[in-house]
All heavy atoms as a GROMACS GRO file, in nm:
protein
  553
    1MET      N    1   0.162  -0.664  -1.325
    1MET     CA    2   0.114  -0.785  -1.263
    1MET      C    3   0.180  -0.900  -1.340
    1MET      O    4   0.181  -1.002  -1.274
    1MET     CB    5  -0.034  -0.781  -1.283
    1MET     CG    6  -0.091  -0.692  -1.170
    1MET     SD    7  -0.270  -0.719  -1.156
    1MET     CE    8  -0.337  -0.618  -1.281
    2LEU      N    9   0.218  -0.892  -1.478
    2LEU     CA   10   0.255  -1.001  -1.540
    2LEU      C   11   0.386  -1.062  -1.476
    2LEU      O   12   0.400  -1.198  -1.478
    2LEU     CB   13   0.280  -0.979  -1.684
    2LEU     CG   14   0.151  -0.947  -1.762
    2LEU    CD1   15   0.209  -0.890  -1.908
    2LEU    CD2   16   0.080  -1.058  -1.784
    3PHE      N   17   0.456  -0.995  -1.408
    3PHE     CA   18   0.591  -1.034  -1.357
    3PHE      C   19   0.584  -1.048  -1.204
    3PHE      O   20   0.699  -1.081  -1.144
    3PHE     CB   21   0.700  -0.931  -1.410
    3PHE     CG   22   0.713  -0.921  -1.556
    3PHE    CD1   23   0.678  -0.812  -1.615
    3PHE    CD2   24   0.762  -1.034  -1.625
    3PHE    CE1   25   0.672  -0.799  -1.747
    3PHE    CE2   26   0.772  -1.005  -1.766
    3PHE     CZ   27   0.726  -0.897  -1.818
    4MET      N   28   0.468  -1.042  -1.140
    4MET     CA   29   0.462  -1.062  -0.993
    4MET      C   30   0.465  -1.211  -0.970
    4MET      O   31   0.410  -1.285  -1.044
    4MET     CB   32   0.342  -0.993  -0.946
    4MET     CG   33   0.340  -0.848  -0.949
    4MET     SD   34   0.174  -0.771  -0.910
    4MET     CE   35   0.185  -0.803  -0.732
    5PRO      N   36   0.527  -1.243  -0.855
    5PRO     CA   37   0.520  -1.395  -0.821
    5PRO      C   38   0.375  -1.440  -0.803
    5PRO      O   39   0.278  -1.356  -0.751
    5PRO     CB   40   0.597  -1.392  -0.687
    5PRO     CG   41   0.684  -1.268  -0.677
    5PRO     CD   42   0.604  -1.163  -0.759
    6GLU      N   43   0.350  -1.559  -0.817
    6GLU     CA   44   0.213  -1.616  -0.800
    6GLU      C   45   0.165  -1.593  -0.661
    6GLU      O   46   0.248  -1.603  -0.561
    6GLU     CB   47   0.216  -1.767  -0.835
    6GLU     CG   48   0.075  -1.817  -0.849
    6GLU     CD   49   0.084  -1.972  -0.890
    6GLU    OE1   50   0.125  -1.992  -1.007
    6GLU    OE2   51   0.047  -2.060  -0.826
    7HIS      N   52   0.055  -1.568  -0.641
    7HIS     CA   53  -0.016  -1.545  -0.509
    7HIS      C   54   0.035  -1.411  -0.435
    7HIS      O   55   0.013  -1.391  -0.324
    7HIS     CB   56   0.015  -1.668  -0.409
    7HIS     CG   57  -0.028  -1.796  -0.452
    7HIS    ND1   58  -0.167  -1.810  -0.483
    7HIS    CD2   59   0.041  -1.896  -0.499
    7HIS    CE1   60  -0.176  -1.937  -0.527
    7HIS    NE2   61  -0.057  -1.985  -0.533
    8SER      N   62   0.084  -1.319  -0.521
    8SER     CA   63   0.103  -1.180  -0.471
    8SER      C   64  -0.028  -1.111  -0.453
    8SER      O   65  -0.132  -1.157  -0.504
    8SER     CB   66   0.196  -1.107  -0.576
    8SER     OG   67   0.324  -1.149  -0.570
    9SER      N   68  -0.023  -1.003  -0.398
    9SER     CA   69  -0.143  -0.918  -0.374
    9SER      C   70  -0.148  -0.783  -0.459
    9SER      O   71  -0.029  -0.733  -0.481
    9SER     CB   72  -0.165  -0.882  -0.224
    9SER     OG   73  -0.174  -0.996  -0.146
   10VAL      N   74  -0.264  -0.759  -0.513
   10VAL     CA   75  -0.275  -0.633  -0.585
   10VAL      C   76  -0.385  -0.554  -0.522
   10VAL      O   77  -0.488  -0.599  -0.474
   10VAL     CB   78  -0.332  -0.670  -0.724
   10VAL    CG1   79  -0.360  -0.557  -0.815
   10VAL    CG2   80  -0.223  -0.754  -0.811
   11VAL      N   81  -0.363  -0.421  -0.514
   11VAL     CA   82  -0.460  -0.330  -0.462
   11VAL      C   83  -0.500  -0.237  -0.570
   11VAL      O   84  -0.418  -0.164  -0.641
   11VAL     CB   85  -0.415  -0.250  -0.339
   11VAL    CG1   86  -0.522  -0.147  -0.288
   11VAL    CG2   87  -0.380  -0.353  -0.217
   12GLU      N   88  -0.636  -0.225  -0.608
   12GLU     CA   89  -0.684  -0.130  -0.704
   12GLU      C   90  -0.746  -0.020  -0.639
   12GLU      O   91  -0.837  -0.049  -0.545
   12GLU     CB   92  -0.778  -0.198  -0.806
   12GLU     CG   93  -0.820  -0.099  -0.903
   12GLU     CD   94  -0.930  -0.164  -1.001
   12GLU    OE1   95  -0.962  -0.280  -0.997
   12GLU    OE2   96  -0.971  -0.103  -1.101
   13LEU      N   97  -0.725   0.113  -0.673
   13LEU     CA   98  -0.802   0.230  -0.625
   13LEU      C   99  -0.913   0.248  -0.723
   13LEU      O  100  -0.895   0.297  -0.842
   13LEU     CB  101  -0.716   0.337  -0.620
   13LEU     CG  102  -0.591   0.322  -0.525
   13LEU    CD1  103  -0.493   0.441  -0.537
   13LEU    CD2  104  -0.614   0.288  -0.387
   14ARG      N  105  -1.039   0.196  -0.695
   14ARG     CA  106  -1.142   0.211  -0.781
   14ARG      C  107  -1.219   0.334  -0.777
   14ARG      O  108  -1.229   0.386  -0.668
   14ARG     CB  109  -1.243   0.093  -0.765
   14ARG     CG  110  -1.187  -0.054  -0.802
   14ARG     CD  111  -1.284  -0.160  -0.789
   14ARG     NE  112  -1.403  -0.128  -0.866
   14ARG     CZ  113  -1.413  -0.162  -0.997
   14ARG    NH1  114  -1.327  -0.240  -1.057
   14ARG    NH2  115  -1.525  -0.155  -1.074
   15ASN      N  116  -1.293   0.368  -0.885
   15ASN     CA  117  -1.369   0.493  -0.887
   15ASN      C  118  -1.503   0.448  -0.840
   15ASN      O  119  -1.571   0.360  -0.890
   15ASN     CB  120  -1.380   0.545  -1.038
   15ASN     CG  121  -1.442   0.680  -1.045
   15ASN    OD1  122  -1.471   0.753  -0.943
   15ASN    ND2  123  -1.460   0.734  -1.165
   16GLN      N  124  -1.561   0.524  -0.733
   16GLN     CA  125  -1.684   0.486  -0.675
   16GLN      C  126  -1.801   0.502  -0.794
   16GLN      O  127  -1.795   0.604  -0.865
   16GLN     CB  128  -1.707   0.600  -0.574
   16GLN     CG  129  -1.817   0.553  -0.474
   16GLN     CD  130  -1.822   0.645  -0.346
   16GLN    OE1  131  -1.777   0.764  -0.356
   16GLN    NE2  132  -1.871   0.591  -0.248
   17GLY      N  133  -1.881   0.413  -0.800
   17GLY     CA  134  -1.981   0.420  -0.895
   17GLY      C  135  -1.942   0.351  -1.028
   17GLY      O  136  -2.033   0.330  -1.127
   18ASP      N  137  -1.826   0.318  -1.052
   18ASP     CA  138  -1.784   0.240  -1.182
   18ASP      C  139  -1.803   0.094  -1.149
   18ASP      O  140  -1.719   0.041  -1.084
   18ASP     CB  141  -1.633   0.272  -1.210
   18ASP     CG  142  -1.597   0.199  -1.340
   18ASP    OD1  143  -1.668   0.140  -1.401
   18ASP    OD2  144  -1.468   0.214  -1.366
   19ASP      N  145  -1.913   0.042  -1.211
   19ASP     CA  146  -1.938  -0.112  -1.181
   19ASP      C  147  -1.912  -0.179  -1.309
   19ASP      O  148  -1.939  -0.301  -1.328
   19ASP     CB  149  -2.071  -0.135  -1.128
   19ASP     CG  150  -2.184  -0.082  -1.226
   19ASP    OD1  151  -2.143  -0.010  -1.324
   19ASP    OD2  152  -2.293  -0.098  -1.184
   20THR      N  153  -1.852  -0.118  -1.413
   20THR     CA  154  -1.825  -0.189  -1.545
   20THR      C  155  -1.668  -0.216  -1.568
   20THR      O  156  -1.645  -0.314  -1.639
   20THR     CB  157  -1.879  -0.099  -1.663
   20THR    OG1  158  -1.802   0.030  -1.652
   20THR    CG2  159  -2.029  -0.087  -1.654
   21THR      N  160  -1.582  -0.139  -1.518
   21THR     CA  161  -1.446  -0.150  -1.542
   21THR      C  162  -1.384  -0.263  -1.450
   21THR      O  163  -1.377  -0.257  -1.331
   21THR     CB  164  -1.365  -0.035  -1.516
   21THR    OG1  165  -1.406   0.072  -1.595
   21THR    CG2  166  -1.215  -0.048  -1.552
   22GLN      N  167  -1.361  -0.391  -1.517
   22GLN     CA  168  -1.319  -0.509  -1.429
   22GLN      C  169  -1.187  -0.549  -1.473
   22GLN      O  170  -1.148  -0.656  -1.439
   22GLN     CB  171  -1.420  -0.613  -1.439
   22GLN     CG  172  -1.560  -0.583  -1.399
   22GLN     CD  173  -1.567  -0.558  -1.257
   22GLN    OE1  174  -1.494  -0.611  -1.171
   22GLN    NE2  175  -1.657  -0.474  -1.210
   23CYS      N  176  -1.107  -0.478  -1.552
   23CYS     CA  177  -0.972  -0.521  -1.607
   23CYS      C  178  -0.877  -0.564  -1.514
   23CYS      O  179  -0.817  -0.682  -1.518
   23CYS     CB  180  -0.927  -0.429  -1.711
   23CYS     SG  181  -0.883  -0.267  -1.641
   24TYR      N  182  -0.859  -0.500  -1.404
   24TYR     CA  183  -0.754  -0.538  -1.311
   24TYR      C  184  -0.800  -0.659  -1.229
   24TYR      O  185  -0.712  -0.745  -1.202
   24TYR     CB  186  -0.726  -0.418  -1.214
   24TYR     CG  187  -0.656  -0.297  -1.297
   24TYR    CD1  188  -0.727  -0.185  -1.323
   24TYR    CD2  189  -0.536  -0.316  -1.338
   24TYR    CE1  190  -0.660  -0.084  -1.391
   24TYR    CE2  191  -0.471  -0.212  -1.410
   24TYR     CZ  192  -0.533  -0.101  -1.441
   24TYR     OH  193  -0.479  -0.004  -1.502
   25PHE      N  194  -0.920  -0.657  -1.197
   25PHE     CA  195  -0.972  -0.786  -1.129
   25PHE      C  196  -0.955  -0.916  -1.219
   25PHE      O  197  -0.910  -1.009  -1.172
   25PHE     CB  198  -1.121  -0.767  -1.088
   25PHE     CG  199  -1.181  -0.903  -1.052
   25PHE    CD1  200  -1.150  -0.943  -0.929
   25PHE    CD2  201  -1.258  -0.972  -1.135
   25PHE    CE1  202  -1.214  -1.075  -0.884
   25PHE    CE2  203  -1.317  -1.094  -1.101
   25PHE     CZ  204  -1.297  -1.146  -0.966
   26ASN      N  205  -0.992  -0.890  -1.348
   26ASN     CA  206  -0.987  -0.996  -1.444
   26ASN      C  207  -0.833  -1.055  -1.464
   26ASN      O  208  -0.804  -1.162  -1.454
   26ASN     CB  209  -1.049  -0.975  -1.570
   26ASN     CG  210  -1.195  -0.961  -1.564
   26ASN    OD1  211  -1.265  -1.018  -1.471
   26ASN    ND2  212  -1.245  -0.878  -1.648
   27LEU      N  213  -0.743  -0.952  -1.476
   27LEU     CA  214  -0.602  -0.984  -1.488
   27LEU      C  215  -0.541  -1.053  -1.366
   27LEU      O  216  -0.473  -1.150  -1.372
   27LEU     CB  217  -0.524  -0.858  -1.531
   27LEU     CG  218  -0.380  -0.878  -1.550
   27LEU    CD1  219  -0.358  -0.980  -1.676
   27LEU    CD2  220  -0.303  -0.739  -1.591
   28ALA      N  221  -0.570  -1.000  -1.252
   28ALA     CA  222  -0.528  -1.059  -1.124
   28ALA      C  223  -0.586  -1.194  -1.112
   28ALA      O  224  -0.518  -1.289  -1.079
   28ALA     CB  225  -0.572  -0.976  -1.006
   29ASN      N  226  -0.700  -1.223  -1.132
   29ASN     CA  227  -0.762  -1.354  -1.124
   29ASN      C  228  -0.708  -1.451  -1.219
   29ASN      O  229  -0.678  -1.559  -1.186
   29ASN     CB  230  -0.922  -1.341  -1.154
   29ASN     CG  231  -0.987  -1.466  -1.119
   29ASN    OD1  232  -0.975  -1.526  -1.025
   29ASN    ND2  233  -1.070  -1.500  -1.219
   30ALA      N  234  -0.685  -1.415  -1.346
   30ALA     CA  235  -0.610  -1.499  -1.441
   30ALA      C  236  -0.472  -1.534  -1.408
   30ALA      O  237  -0.436  -1.646  -1.440
   30ALA     CB  238  -0.620  -1.435  -1.589
   31LEU      N  239  -0.406  -1.445  -1.342
   31LEU     CA  240  -0.277  -1.463  -1.299
   31LEU      C  241  -0.256  -1.519  -1.155
   31LEU      O  242  -0.141  -1.539  -1.100
   31LEU     CB  243  -0.184  -1.337  -1.306
   31LEU     CG  244  -0.173  -1.273  -1.444
   31LEU    CD1  245  -0.116  -1.125  -1.438
   31LEU    CD2  246  -0.086  -1.360  -1.531
   32ARG      N  247  -0.361  -1.547  -1.093
   32ARG     CA  248  -0.366  -1.605  -0.965
   32ARG      C  249  -0.312  -1.517  -0.855
   32ARG      O  250  -0.227  -1.560  -0.769
   32ARG     CB  251  -0.305  -1.740  -0.955
   32ARG     CG  252  -0.361  -1.845  -1.040
   32ARG     CD  253  -0.282  -1.970  -1.040
   32ARG     NE  254  -0.357  -2.092  -1.061
   32ARG     CZ  255  -0.311  -2.216  -1.062
   32ARG    NH1  256  -0.179  -2.236  -1.052
   32ARG    NH2  257  -0.398  -2.311  -1.072
   33LEU      N  258  -0.339  -1.392  -0.861
   33LEU     CA  259  -0.288  -1.294  -0.782
   33LEU      C  260  -0.411  -1.249  -0.679
   33LEU      O  261  -0.528  -1.246  -0.717
   33LEU     CB  262  -0.252  -1.158  -0.836
   33LEU     CG  263  -0.134  -1.184  -0.946
   33LEU    CD1  264  -0.104  -1.049  -1.009
   33LEU    CD2  265  -0.009  -1.239  -0.880
   34ARG      N  266  -0.382  -1.231  -0.552
   34ARG     CA  267  -0.489  -1.189  -0.456
   34ARG      C  268  -0.531  -1.041  -0.505
   34ARG      O  269  -0.446  -0.972  -0.520
   34ARG     CB  270  -0.436  -1.191  -0.321
   34ARG     CG  271  -0.401  -1.322  -0.268
   34ARG     CD  272  -0.356  -1.319  -0.124
   34ARG     NE  273  -0.309  -1.442  -0.081
   34ARG     CZ  274  -0.183  -1.482  -0.071
   34ARG    NH1  275  -0.083  -1.392  -0.108
   34ARG    NH2  276  -0.138  -1.601  -0.022
   35TYR      N  277  -0.650  -1.012  -0.516
   35TYR     CA  278  -0.708  -0.892  -0.555
   35TYR      C  279  -0.782  -0.828  -0.440
   35TYR      O  280  -0.869  -0.872  -0.384
   35TYR     CB  281  -0.798  -0.909  -0.680
   35TYR     CG  282  -0.864  -0.790  -0.719
   35TYR    CD1  283  -0.807  -0.696  -0.796
   35TYR    CD2  284  -0.996  -0.765  -0.682
   35TYR    CE1  285  -0.863  -0.576  -0.845
   35TYR    CE2  286  -1.065  -0.638  -0.724
   35TYR     CZ  287  -0.990  -0.552  -0.815
   35TYR     OH  288  -1.047  -0.429  -0.839
   36TYR      N  289  -0.740  -0.697  -0.417
   36TYR     CA  290  -0.826  -0.609  -0.316
   36TYR      C  291  -0.850  -0.486  -0.389
   36TYR      O  292  -0.783  -0.434  -0.483
   36TYR     CB  293  -0.728  -0.589  -0.204
   36TYR     CG  294  -0.694  -0.719  -0.128
   36TYR    CD1  295  -0.577  -0.787  -0.166
   36TYR    CD2  296  -0.771  -0.761  -0.017
   36TYR    CE1  297  -0.550  -0.896  -0.091
   36TYR    CE2  298  -0.732  -0.883   0.054
   36TYR     CZ  299  -0.615  -0.942   0.010
   36TYR     OH  300  -0.588  -1.071   0.082
   37TYR      N  301  -0.943  -0.420  -0.327
   37TYR     CA  302  -0.975  -0.279  -0.385
   37TYR      C  303  -1.030  -0.189  -0.283
   37TYR      O  304  -1.071  -0.236  -0.182
   37TYR     CB  305  -1.072  -0.286  -0.513
   37TYR     CG  306  -1.216  -0.325  -0.479
   37TYR    CD1  307  -1.306  -0.233  -0.445
   37TYR    CD2  308  -1.244  -0.464  -0.460
   37TYR    CE1  309  -1.436  -0.265  -0.420
   37TYR    CE2  310  -1.371  -0.498  -0.439
   37TYR     CZ  311  -1.474  -0.412  -0.404
   37TYR     OH  312  -1.599  -0.434  -0.369
   38THR      N  313  -1.032  -0.065  -0.311
   38THR     CA  314  -1.095   0.051  -0.232
   38THR      C  315  -1.177   0.131  -0.329
   38THR      O  316  -1.149   0.153  -0.451
   38THR     CB  317  -1.006   0.143  -0.149
   38THR    OG1  318  -0.922   0.221  -0.246
   38THR    CG2  319  -0.926   0.064  -0.061
   39LEU      N  320  -1.300   0.179  -0.280
   39LEU     CA  321  -1.376   0.269  -0.362
   39LEU      C  322  -1.339   0.412  -0.320
   39LEU      O  323  -1.329   0.449  -0.203
   39LEU     CB  324  -1.521   0.247  -0.327
   39LEU     CG  325  -1.574   0.114  -0.388
   39LEU    CD1  326  -1.723   0.092  -0.346
   39LEU    CD2  327  -1.558   0.097  -0.542
   40ASN      N  328  -1.319   0.498  -0.418
   40ASN     CA  329  -1.272   0.635  -0.391
   40ASN      C  330  -1.355   0.733  -0.476
   40ASN      O  331  -1.382   0.692  -0.589
   40ASN     CB  332  -1.126   0.644  -0.433
   40ASN     CG  333  -1.039   0.543  -0.348
   40ASN    OD1  334  -1.004   0.566  -0.234
   40ASN    ND2  335  -1.014   0.431  -0.411
   41GLN      N  336  -1.372   0.850  -0.429
   41GLN     CA  337  -1.430   0.956  -0.500
   41GLN      C  338  -1.354   1.011  -0.620
   41GLN      O  339  -1.246   1.066  -0.588
   41GLN     CB  340  -1.492   1.062  -0.411
   41GLN     CG  341  -1.567   1.165  -0.480
   41GLN     CD  342  -1.701   1.108  -0.516
   41GLN    OE1  343  -1.774   1.037  -0.452
   41GLN    NE2  344  -1.751   1.144  -0.645
   42GLY      N  345  -1.399   0.993  -0.742
   42GLY     CA  346  -1.332   1.059  -0.850
   42GLY      C  347  -1.391   1.183  -0.896
   42GLY      O  348  -1.507   1.204  -0.857
   43ASP      N  349  -1.323   1.273  -0.959
   43ASP     CA  350  -1.370   1.395  -1.006
   43ASP      C  351  -1.450   1.385  -1.138
   43ASP      O  352  -1.486   1.481  -1.196
   43ASP     CB  353  -1.264   1.512  -1.014
   43ASP     CG  354  -1.152   1.489  -1.106
   43ASP    OD1  355  -1.166   1.370  -1.176
   43ASP    OD2  356  -1.064   1.564  -1.115
   44SER      N  357  -1.455   1.261  -1.191
   44SER     CA  358  -1.518   1.232  -1.320
   44SER      C  359  -1.560   1.095  -1.324
   44SER      O  360  -1.505   1.002  -1.249
   44SER     CB  361  -1.408   1.243  -1.426
   44SER     OG  362  -1.444   1.192  -1.557
   45GLU      N  363  -1.665   1.063  -1.401
   45GLU     CA  364  -1.717   0.922  -1.429
   45GLU      C  365  -1.615   0.845  -1.515
   45GLU      O  366  -1.628   0.721  -1.508
   45GLU     CB  367  -1.857   0.934  -1.476
   45GLU     CG  368  -1.956   0.978  -1.378
   45GLU     CD  369  -2.099   0.967  -1.442
   45GLU    OE1  370  -2.114   0.888  -1.541
   45GLU    OE2  371  -2.184   1.039  -1.392
   46ASP      N  372  -1.530   0.915  -1.580
   46ASP     CA  373  -1.441   0.858  -1.666
   46ASP      C  374  -1.324   0.793  -1.580
   46ASP      O  375  -1.230   0.872  -1.552
   46ASP     CB  376  -1.375   0.945  -1.773
   46ASP     CG  377  -1.280   0.881  -1.864
   46ASP    OD1  378  -1.241   0.758  -1.846
   46ASP    OD2  379  -1.219   0.948  -1.957
   47THR      N  380  -1.320   0.667  -1.547
   47THR     CA  381  -1.238   0.612  -1.448
   47THR      C  382  -1.085   0.621  -1.490
   47THR      O  383  -1.002   0.636  -1.410
   47THR     CB  384  -1.266   0.468  -1.429
   47THR    OG1  385  -1.400   0.452  -1.357
   47THR    CG2  386  -1.177   0.387  -1.339
   48ILE      N  387  -1.055   0.619  -1.621
   48ILE     CA  388  -0.936   0.620  -1.666
   48ILE      C  389  -0.869   0.757  -1.656
   48ILE      O  390  -0.747   0.759  -1.637
   48ILE     CB  391  -0.922   0.574  -1.832
   48ILE    CG1  392  -0.983   0.440  -1.848
   48ILE    CG2  393  -0.781   0.596  -1.886
   48ILE    CD1  394  -0.912   0.327  -1.781
   49MET      N  395  -0.938   0.866  -1.673
   49MET     CA  396  -0.898   0.994  -1.671
   49MET      C  397  -0.925   1.074  -1.538
   49MET      O  398  -0.905   1.203  -1.536
   49MET     CB  399  -0.949   1.075  -1.785
   49MET     CG  400  -0.898   1.008  -1.915
   49MET     SD  401  -0.720   0.993  -1.937
   49MET     CE  402  -0.670   1.170  -1.948
   50THR      N  403  -0.979   1.019  -1.443
   50THR     CA  404  -1.020   1.077  -1.309
   50THR      C  405  -0.911   1.099  -1.208
   50THR      O  406  -0.812   1.023  -1.212
   50THR     CB  407  -1.145   1.009  -1.247
   50THR    OG1  408  -1.197   1.090  -1.149
   50THR    CG2  409  -1.092   0.882  -1.171
   51ASP      N  410  -0.917   1.206  -1.140
   51ASP     CA  411  -0.846   1.213  -1.010
   51ASP      C  412  -0.918   1.177  -0.899
   51ASP      O  413  -1.031   1.215  -0.883
   51ASP     CB  414  -0.792   1.363  -1.002
   51ASP     CG  415  -0.679   1.400  -1.102
   51ASP    OD1  416  -0.601   1.315  -1.142
   51ASP    OD2  417  -0.693   1.517  -1.147
   52PHE      N  418  -0.857   1.099  -0.815
   52PHE     CA  419  -0.924   1.033  -0.684
   52PHE      C  420  -0.899   1.131  -0.562
   52PHE      O  421  -0.783   1.160  -0.554
   52PHE     CB  422  -0.872   0.902  -0.661
   52PHE     CG  423  -0.924   0.804  -0.763
   52PHE    CD1  424  -0.820   0.738  -0.838
   52PHE    CD2  425  -1.058   0.772  -0.787
   52PHE    CE1  426  -0.866   0.644  -0.932
   52PHE    CE2  427  -1.098   0.685  -0.882
   52PHE     CZ  428  -1.005   0.614  -0.948
   53LYS      N  429  -0.994   1.123  -0.475
   53LYS     CA  430  -0.961   1.155  -0.336
   53LYS      C  431  -0.962   1.020  -0.266
   53LYS      O  432  -1.055   0.949  -0.250
   53LYS     CB  433  -1.082   1.238  -0.281
   53LYS     CG  434  -1.085   1.385  -0.328
   53LYS     CD  435  -1.190   1.460  -0.262
   53LYS     CE  436  -1.198   1.590  -0.331
   53LYS     NZ  437  -1.310   1.677  -0.277
   54ILE      N  438  -0.838   0.978  -0.224
   54ILE     CA  439  -0.831   0.837  -0.168
   54ILE      C  440  -0.882   0.839  -0.022
   54ILE      O  441  -0.845   0.916   0.051
   54ILE     CB  442  -0.673   0.807  -0.174
   54ILE    CG1  443  -0.614   0.815  -0.310
   54ILE    CG2  444  -0.655   0.662  -0.115
   54ILE    CD1  445  -0.679   0.734  -0.411
   55ASP      N  446  -0.970   0.741  -0.009
   55ASP     CA  447  -1.013   0.708   0.127
   55ASP      C  448  -0.904   0.635   0.215
   55ASP      O  449  -0.898   0.518   0.194
   55ASP     CB  450  -1.151   0.630   0.121
   55ASP     CG  451  -1.212   0.598   0.246
   55ASP    OD1  452  -1.148   0.610   0.359
   55ASP    OD2  453  -1.330   0.570   0.254
   56LEU      N  454  -0.831   0.716   0.284
   56LEU     CA  455  -0.724   0.654   0.354
   56LEU      C  456  -0.754   0.555   0.462
   56LEU      O  457  -0.690   0.449   0.482
   56LEU     CB  458  -0.629   0.752   0.416
   56LEU     CG  459  -0.562   0.857   0.316
   56LEU    CD1  460  -0.488   0.967   0.398
   56LEU    CD2  461  -0.473   0.782   0.233
   57ILE      N  462  -0.869   0.569   0.521
   57ILE     CA  463  -0.910   0.470   0.629
   57ILE      C  464  -0.945   0.342   0.552
   57ILE      O  465  -0.904   0.224   0.606
   57ILE     CB  466  -1.045   0.537   0.693
   57ILE    CG1  467  -1.002   0.645   0.786
   57ILE    CG2  468  -1.103   0.417   0.790
   57ILE    CD1  469  -1.107   0.724   0.848
   58ALA      N  470  -1.020   0.348   0.448
   58ALA     CA  471  -1.060   0.226   0.366
   58ALA      C  472  -0.930   0.153   0.313
   58ALA      O  473  -0.918   0.034   0.322
   58ALA     CB  474  -1.137   0.257   0.249
   59LEU      N  475  -0.833   0.239   0.258
   59LEU     CA  476  -0.713   0.179   0.217
   59LEU      C  477  -0.626   0.115   0.328
   59LEU      O  478  -0.573   0.000   0.315
   59LEU     CB  479  -0.624   0.290   0.156
   59LEU     CG  480  -0.481   0.238   0.094
   59LEU    CD1  481  -0.507   0.136  -0.008
   59LEU    CD2  482  -0.416   0.359   0.038
   60GLN      N  483  -0.621   0.172   0.448
   60GLN     CA  484  -0.557   0.124   0.560
   60GLN      C  485  -0.622  -0.019   0.603
   60GLN      O  486  -0.553  -0.113   0.632
   60GLN     CB  487  -0.555   0.220   0.675
   60GLN     CG  488  -0.473   0.173   0.796
   60GLN     CD  489  -0.463   0.268   0.904
   60GLN    OE1  490  -0.557   0.360   0.915
   60GLN    NE2  491  -0.354   0.284   0.972
   61GLU      N  492  -0.755  -0.014   0.597
   61GLU     CA  493  -0.831  -0.139   0.634
   61GLU      C  494  -0.804  -0.252   0.539
   61GLU      O  495  -0.769  -0.365   0.582
   61GLU     CB  496  -0.980  -0.112   0.646
   61GLU     CG  497  -1.062  -0.216   0.682
   61GLU     CD  498  -1.217  -0.193   0.692
   61GLU    OE1  499  -1.240  -0.088   0.744
   61GLU    OE2  500  -1.294  -0.273   0.642
   62VAL      N  501  -0.798  -0.224   0.417
   62VAL     CA  502  -0.761  -0.318   0.311
   62VAL      C  503  -0.623  -0.382   0.332
   62VAL      O  504  -0.597  -0.493   0.327
   62VAL     CB  505  -0.779  -0.277   0.166
   62VAL    CG1  506  -0.716  -0.358   0.063
   62VAL    CG2  507  -0.937  -0.254   0.141
   63ILE      N  508  -0.524  -0.288   0.350
   63ILE     CA  509  -0.380  -0.327   0.378
   63ILE      C  510  -0.376  -0.418   0.483
   63ILE      O  511  -0.294  -0.521   0.482
   63ILE     CB  512  -0.295  -0.200   0.371
   63ILE    CG1  513  -0.282  -0.143   0.224
   63ILE    CG2  514  -0.154  -0.237   0.430
   63ILE    CD1  515  -0.213  -0.011   0.233
   64SER      N  516  -0.445  -0.386   0.598
   64SER     CA  517  -0.446  -0.469   0.721
   64SER      C  518  -0.492  -0.602   0.700
   64SER      O  519  -0.457  -0.689   0.771
   64SER     CB  520  -0.508  -0.394   0.833
   64SER     OG  521  -0.636  -0.400   0.826
   65GLN      N  522  -0.580  -0.624   0.608
   65GLN     CA  523  -0.643  -0.764   0.579
   65GLN      C  524  -0.549  -0.837   0.486
   65GLN      O  525  -0.584  -0.963   0.472
   65GLN     CB  526  -0.776  -0.737   0.505
   65GLN     CG  527  -0.877  -0.684   0.604
   65GLN     CD  528  -1.004  -0.652   0.530
   65GLN    OE1  529  -1.038  -0.688   0.404
   65GLN    NE2  530  -1.095  -0.583   0.586
   66MET      N  531  -0.452  -0.779   0.418
   66MET     CA  532  -0.373  -0.859   0.324
   66MET      C  533  -0.273  -0.941   0.401
   66MET      O  534  -0.214  -0.902   0.505
   66MET     CB  535  -0.291  -0.750   0.236
   66MET     CG  536  -0.392  -0.668   0.146
   66MET     SD  537  -0.309  -0.542   0.050
   66MET     CE  538  -0.183  -0.624  -0.036
   67PRO      N  539  -0.239  -1.061   0.353
   67PRO     CA  540  -0.140  -1.150   0.421
   67PRO      C  541   0.003  -1.085   0.402
   67PRO      O  542   0.026  -1.015   0.300
   67PRO     CB  543  -0.148  -1.280   0.343
   67PRO     CG  544  -0.222  -1.243   0.207
   67PRO     CD  545  -0.298  -1.120   0.236
   68ASP      N  546   0.087  -1.120   0.491
   68ASP     CA  547   0.223  -1.077   0.490
   68ASP      C  548   0.304  -1.128   0.373
   68ASP      O  549   0.279  -1.229   0.330
   68ASP     CB  550   0.309  -1.094   0.624
   68ASP     CG  551   0.232  -1.005   0.738
   68ASP    OD1  552   0.182  -0.896   0.709
   68ASP    OD2  553   0.235  -1.045   0.849
   0.00000   0.00000   0.00000
């Protein structure tokens, strides 16, 4: 994200139920990047080490809302 042009967009695949990990949001906000996310079912509560089942419908919806 550090080298992305200002006003670029970032999509985070978040772990459903994790309401404490905000590092990507905070970094995107500090760098003036548009931030989007989807909530996905992880196989662990440990967001850093989990494998996700990506909600493709939610991801497609988020992508469709992003500016070109």
